[in-house]
C-alpha positions in Angstrom: 75.9 191.8 292.6 76.6 188.5 291.1 77.7 185.5 293.0 81.5 184.7 292.5 82.7 181.5 291.9 86.3 180.7 292.7 88.1 178.6 290.2 91.5 177.3 291.5 93.9 175.9 288.9 95.8 173.3 290.6 98.4 172.1 288.1 102.0 172.1 288.3 105.1 169.5 287.6 106.9 169.8 290.7 110.3 170.5 289.2 111.5 173.9 290.2 111.2 173.4 293.8 112.8 169.9 293.9 113.4 168.0 296.2 110.5 169.3 298.4 108.1 169.1 295.4 107.8 165.9 293.0 105.7 165.2 289.9 103.0 163.9 292.2 103.3 166.5 295.0 103.7 170.0 293.3 104.5 173.1 295.4 101.1 174.1 296.1 100.8 170.9 298.4 104.2 171.3 300.1 104.1 172.0 304.0 105.2 175.3 304.7 105.2 174.7 308.4 102.3 173.7 310.9 100.4 172.1 308.1 100.1 175.4 306.1 100.4 175.1 302.2 99.9 177.3 299.4 96.7 175.6 298.4 95.1 175.9 301.4 96.2 179.5 301.6 94.2 180.1 298.3 91.2 178.1 299.4 91.0 179.9 302.9 91.6 183.3 301.1 88.5 182.9 298.9 86.6 181.1 301.8 86.8 184.4 303.7 86.0 186.7 300.7 82.5 188.0 300.8 80.3 186.9 298.1 82.4 183.8 297.2 80.8 180.4 296.6 82.3 177.1 297.2 85.3 176.7 294.9 85.6 174.7 291.7 89.1 173.2 291.5 90.7 172.0 288.2 93.5 169.3 288.8 94.6 165.9 287.7 94.0 162.3 288.7 97.2 162.0 290.4 96.7 165.3 292.8 92.9 164.6 293.5 93.3 163.2 297.1 95.6 166.0 297.9 93.1 168.4 296.9 90.2 166.4 298.8 92.0 166.2 301.9 93.1 169.8 301.9 89.5 171.1 301.2 88.4 168.9 304.1 90.9 170.5 306.5 89.6 173.9 305.3 86.0 173.0 306.2 85.3 173.4 302.3 83.7 171.1 299.9 83.6 172.4 296.3 83.8 170.7 293.1 86.7 168.8 291.6 87.3 168.7 287.9 90.0 166.1 286.8 91.7 167.1 283.6 92.5 164.2 281.4 96.0 165.6 280.4 97.4 168.8 280.9 96.3 171.5 278.3 97.2 174.7 279.9 95.0 177.2 281.4 92.5 178.2 278.6 91.0 174.7 278.3 91.1 174.2 282.2 89.3 177.6 282.8 86.7 176.4 279.9 85.8 173.3 281.8 85.2 175.4 285.0 83.0 177.8 282.9 80.9 175.0 281.4 80.4 173.2 284.7 79.4 176.5 286.2 76.9 177.4 283.3 75.1 174.2 284.1 71.3 174.8 284.9 71.5 178.0 283.5 73.7 179.8 286.2 76.2 182.4 285.1 78.3 183.6 287.7 81.5 185.9 287.7 84.5 183.6 287.9 87.5 184.3 290.2 90.3 182.4 288.5 93.4 181.9 290.7 96.5 179.8 290.4 96.6 177.5 293.4 100.4 178.2 294.2 100.7 182.0 294.9 101.5 183.8 298.1 99.8 187.1 298.7 100.7 189.4 301.4 97.7 191.4 302.5 94.4 189.8 302.4 92.4 193.0 302.9 94.1 194.6 299.6 93.2 191.3 297.7 89.5 191.5 298.9 89.3 195.2 298.0 90.6 194.3 294.6 88.0 191.9 294.1 85.1 194.1 294.8 86.7 196.6 292.5 87.1 194.1 289.8 83.6 192.8 290.4 82.0 196.0 289.3 83.8 195.8 286.0 83.0 192.2 285.4 79.5 192.8 285.6 79.9 195.3 282.9 81.1 192.3 280.7 85.0 193.0 281.2 87.7 190.5 281.6 89.6 191.8 284.5 93.0 190.7 285.4 95.0 191.7 288.4 98.3 193.3 288.2 101.0 193.4 291.1 102.6 196.9 291.8 106.3 196.2 290.9 108.9 196.3 293.8 111.7 196.2 290.9 112.6 195.5 287.6 111.8 191.8 287.7 112.8 189.9 284.6 110.7 186.6 285.5 107.2 188.0 285.3 105.1 189.3 282.3 104.1 193.0 282.6 100.7 194.9 281.9 100.6 198.4 280.7 97.6 200.3 281.8 95.6 202.2 279.1 92.7 204.6 280.0 91.0 204.7 283.4 87.7 202.8 283.8 86.6 203.6 287.1 86.5 201.5 290.2 90.4 201.5 290.2 90.5 199.6 286.9 92.1 200.6 283.8 91.9 199.3 280.2 94.8 197.0 279.2 96.9 198.8 276.5 99.2 195.7 276.2 100.9 192.7 277.6 104.6 192.5 277.7 106.2 189.3 277.8 109.2 188.8 280.4 111.6 191.4 279.6 115.2 191.8 279.7 116.7 194.0 282.6 117.0 197.0 280.5 113.5 197.0 279.4 112.0 196.1 282.7 113.8 199.0 284.2 112.4 201.3 281.2 109.0 200.4 282.0 109.1 201.0 285.7 110.7 204.4 285.0 108.0 205.2 282.5 105.2 204.1 285.0 101.8 202.5 284.6 103.0 198.8 284.4 102.4 196.1 286.7 103.4 192.6 286.9 101.0 189.9 285.4 99.6 187.9 288.4 97.7 185.5 286.2 94.4 185.9 288.3 91.3 187.0 286.6 87.4 187.8 287.2 85.2 187.5 284.5 81.8 186.2 283.9 81.6 182.4 282.8 79.6 183.3 279.7 81.8 186.1 278.6 84.8 183.9 278.7 83.2 181.3 276.6 81.9 183.8 274.0 85.5 185.2 273.7 87.0 181.7 273.6 84.7 180.6 270.9 85.5 183.8 268.9 89.2 183.5 269.3 90.3 179.9 270.1 87.2 177.9 268.6 89.0 174.6 268.5 89.5 174.7 272.3 85.9 175.8 273.0 84.5 172.9 270.9 86.8 170.3 272.4 85.9 171.3 275.9 82.4 171.8 275.4 82.3 168.1 274.2 84.5 166.9 276.8 82.1 168.4 279.3 78.9 167.0 277.7 80.4 163.5 277.7 81.9 163.9 281.1 81.5 161.1 284.0 80.7 161.9 287.5 82.3 160.0 290.4 81.3 161.3 293.8 83.0 164.6 294.4 85.1 164.0 291.0 84.0 165.0 287.6 85.9 163.5 284.7 85.7 165.3 281.3 85.8 162.9 278.2 89.6 162.2 277.7 89.3 161.6 273.9 87.3 165.0 273.3 89.7 167.0 275.7 93.1 165.9 274.2 91.4 167.5 270.8 91.9 170.8 272.6 95.1 172.7 271.8 97.4 173.3 274.6 97.3 177.3 275.2 97.1 179.7 278.0 94.2 182.2 278.5 96.8 185.0 278.0 97.5 183.8 274.5 94.1 182.3 273.6 92.1 185.2 274.8 93.5 188.0 276.4 96.1 189.0 273.6 92.8 189.4 271.4 89.9 190.5 273.4 88.9 194.3 273.5 87.5 193.3 277.0 90.4 193.2 278.9 91.0 195.5 282.1 93.3 195.4 284.9 93.0 196.2 288.4 96.2 196.9 290.2 97.0 195.4 293.7 99.4 197.1 295.9 100.3 193.9 297.7 103.2 191.7 298.4 102.9 188.8 296.1 105.0 185.9 294.6 104.5 183.0 292.5 107.2 181.2 294.7 108.6 179.8 291.7 112.3 179.1 292.8 114.3 178.6 296.0 115.4 182.1 295.7 111.8 183.4 295.7 111.5 181.3 299.0 114.6 183.0 300.2 113.2 186.5 299.2 109.8 186.0 301.0 111.2 184.6 304.1 112.1 186.3 307.5 116.1 186.6 307.9 118.3 186.0 310.9 121.0 188.3 312.0 123.4 186.7 309.3 120.8 187.3 306.6 119.7 183.4 306.6 116.1 182.1 306.0 115.6 178.9 308.2 112.9 176.5 308.0 112.7 173.4 310.2 115.4 172.2 312.6 118.3 174.4 311.6 121.5 175.5 313.5 124.1 177.8 311.8 127.6 179.1 312.7 129.1 181.8 310.6 126.6 181.2 307.8 125.3 184.1 306.0 122.7 184.8 303.2 121.6 181.3 302.8 118.4 179.5 302.7 118.1 176.3 304.7 115.2 174.1 304.9 115.2 171.0 307.0 112.2 168.4 307.2 113.2 165.4 308.8 116.5 166.0 310.8 118.8 168.4 312.2 120.3 170.6 309.3 124.0 172.1 310.6 125.7 174.7 308.3 129.4 176.3 309.2 131.0 178.9 307.4 128.9 179.0 304.2 127.7 181.9 302.0 124.8 182.3 299.8 123.9 178.7 299.5 120.4 176.9 299.3 120.4 173.6 301.2 117.0 171.7 301.3 116.9 168.4 303.2 114.1 165.8 302.9 113.7 162.3 303.8 114.9 160.9 300.5 117.2 163.7 299.0 119.0 166.8 299.7 119.7 169.7 297.6 122.8 172.0 297.8 123.4 175.0 295.4 124.4 178.5 295.1 121.5 180.8 295.5 122.1 182.4 292.0 122.2 178.8 290.4 118.9 177.2 291.8 117.1 177.5 288.6 119.3 174.8 287.3 117.6 172.3 289.7 115.6 171.4 286.6 118.7 169.8 284.9 119.0 167.5 288.1 115.3 166.8 287.8 115.7 165.9 284.2 118.6 163.5 285.0 116.4 161.8 287.6 113.6 161.4 284.9 115.8 160.0 282.3 116.9 157.4 285.0 113.4 156.8 286.0 114.4 157.2 289.6 111.5 157.7 292.2 113.0 160.9 293.9 111.7 163.0 291.0 108.0 161.6 290.9 107.1 160.1 294.2 107.1 162.0 297.6 107.3 160.0 300.8 103.8 161.4 301.9 101.0 160.1 299.7 97.4 160.7 300.0 94.7 158.4 299.2 90.8 158.5 299.6 90.8 156.8 302.9 93.6 158.9 304.5 97.6 158.8 303.7 100.7 156.9 304.2 104.3 158.1 304.6 107.4 156.0 303.6 109.8 156.0 306.5 112.5 153.6 305.6 113.2 151.8 302.2 115.7 148.9 302.2 116.5 146.1 299.7 113.7 143.7 300.8 111.8 145.8 303.2 109.8 148.9 303.7 108.4 150.8 306.8 105.4 152.9 306.4 103.2 155.1 308.6 99.5 154.7 307.5 96.7 156.9 308.8 93.2 155.9 308.1 90.4 158.4 308.6 87.5 157.7 310.9 84.9 155.5 309.2 87.3 154.9 306.1 88.4 151.6 304.7 91.0 150.4 302.3 90.3 148.0 299.4 90.0 144.2 300.0 93.3 143.2 298.3 96.2 141.0 298.2 99.9 140.8 297.2 101.8 138.5 295.2 105.4 139.4 296.6 105.1 140.7 299.9 104.0 140.1 303.3 103.0 142.9 305.9 103.1 143.3 309.7 100.8 145.8 311.2 101.4 147.4 314.7 98.5 149.9 315.8 100.0 153.2 317.3 96.8 154.8 318.0 93.1 154.3 317.2 91.2 151.0 316.6 91.9 148.7 313.4 89.3 146.3 312.0 91.4 143.7 310.1 90.3 141.2 307.7 92.9 138.8 307.3 91.5 135.7 305.1 88.4 134.6 306.5 89.0 135.9 310.0 87.9 139.6 311.1 89.3 141.0 314.1 89.6 144.4 316.1 93.2 145.5 317.1 93.7 148.5 319.6 96.9 150.5 320.4 100.2 148.5 320.8 98.6 145.3 319.2 99.7 143.8 315.8 99.2 141.3 313.2 100.7 139.6 310.3 99.2 139.2 306.6 101.1 136.6 304.5 101.9 136.8 301.1 98.8 136.0 298.7 96.3 136.5 301.6 93.1 138.5 300.9 93.0 141.3 303.5 91.4 144.8 304.4 92.2 147.6 306.8 89.2 149.4 308.1 88.8 152.4 310.8 85.4 151.6 312.7 86.3 154.4 315.4 85.6 158.1 315.6 89.4 159.2 315.8 92.0 158.7 313.1 93.7 155.1 313.0 97.5 155.1 312.9 99.6 152.3 312.4 103.1 151.2 311.4 103.3 148.8 308.3 106.5 146.6 307.8 106.6 145.2 304.3 109.1 142.4 303.6 109.5 140.4 300.2 111.3 140.2 296.8 109.1 143.2 295.3 107.6 146.0 297.2 106.1 148.4 294.4 102.6 149.8 294.8 101.7 148.1 291.7 101.6 144.6 293.5 98.0 145.0 294.9 95.2 142.9 293.5 91.9 144.5 294.6 88.8 142.3 294.9 86.5 145.1 296.2 86.8 148.8 296.5 84.3 151.3 298.0 86.0 154.1 296.0 85.3 152.8 292.6 89.1 152.0 291.9 89.8 149.4 289.2 89.3 145.7 290.7 
């Protein structure tokens, strides 16, 4: 059987799960507890599936360091394709297919969203094995989820004639139905939820894409041919890629192809697209509450509580969603959580940082987290990976104090280079060239106190950078 190349689609705008997710920190990277994320779950799922190669991840520039860090934590390398701009799933999968066809290879592609929760890994793996037989025959296989109720938030797939190996010809796709239509389909039988997961040969996808969406095919082919490679990152040509119409694989290919097949999966599954979905997927206490983090309740029923930075106490409340983060708190009735998009829209119109930036930000050298932000000061926790270093830089508007918490810091401060260890500190004056490096074998953790008239991340003048960022 052909090798299977996982293609992990890693987009997302971070609006439906605000304030935990943000524009630069969508839900697949949100810490679900003990370092677990939906992206890591997806990577580990395919890592442990027999016959799967290293993954191809399609994401954007903003998310590339989150992807790199989480692949590393999973012990996986893979290829990272950076979309110049969002163009939906059809162009994203096309980029992956062109990359996999390099050198004449033609593997099966297992296309997976990075933000889905799947309950039974054994059922998932068995479904892949069934679908692989059909994909070897030239089929474009999608995975259907056995419905647990007349859900109106998902699309549906109607099964046609049996194809063997647990698969069926796709009779038709049904867009998100109203409740009456969903109930009628479940009563009739032979319908499953459209999971948005696919297994198909790379060349077959490109052939069908060229047949039914030639503009997307041509734009993506040119974008890949004119790509730039930057270490682990592959950057398709921006101008060529922007010529591709924005469209999903469902509308560009699956609605038209005669090769569509479906393999039903009888497993718990959710796209976790709202806080209500998190409530439905969680374990409830005696009061029917789902609690994450440091939560204390008294006479609370049917609520979802999520605390990330402090104690959350709730008394005498019913059917609420309460989500606490370092810089924002959401309170809403469970049946109104979809309207969080309205709040995010207002934040965007006012250009407020709470809708864009998460306090925890990954960089190629490690990460930083904003702990306190005041009028003329800011406190951050900085973690530098072993052997990594920041750019040689300076700031026009702020000075910095660094206190080493653990590890060893090699600090360039003007013309001086010194080593600092646990509990030692140093001061970087305004306008001074400086660099931070971890020469050790354990992570360097330090606290940075910034002070000055302007504390924005764009107040960085780089003179040298080992990661190829603009200087």
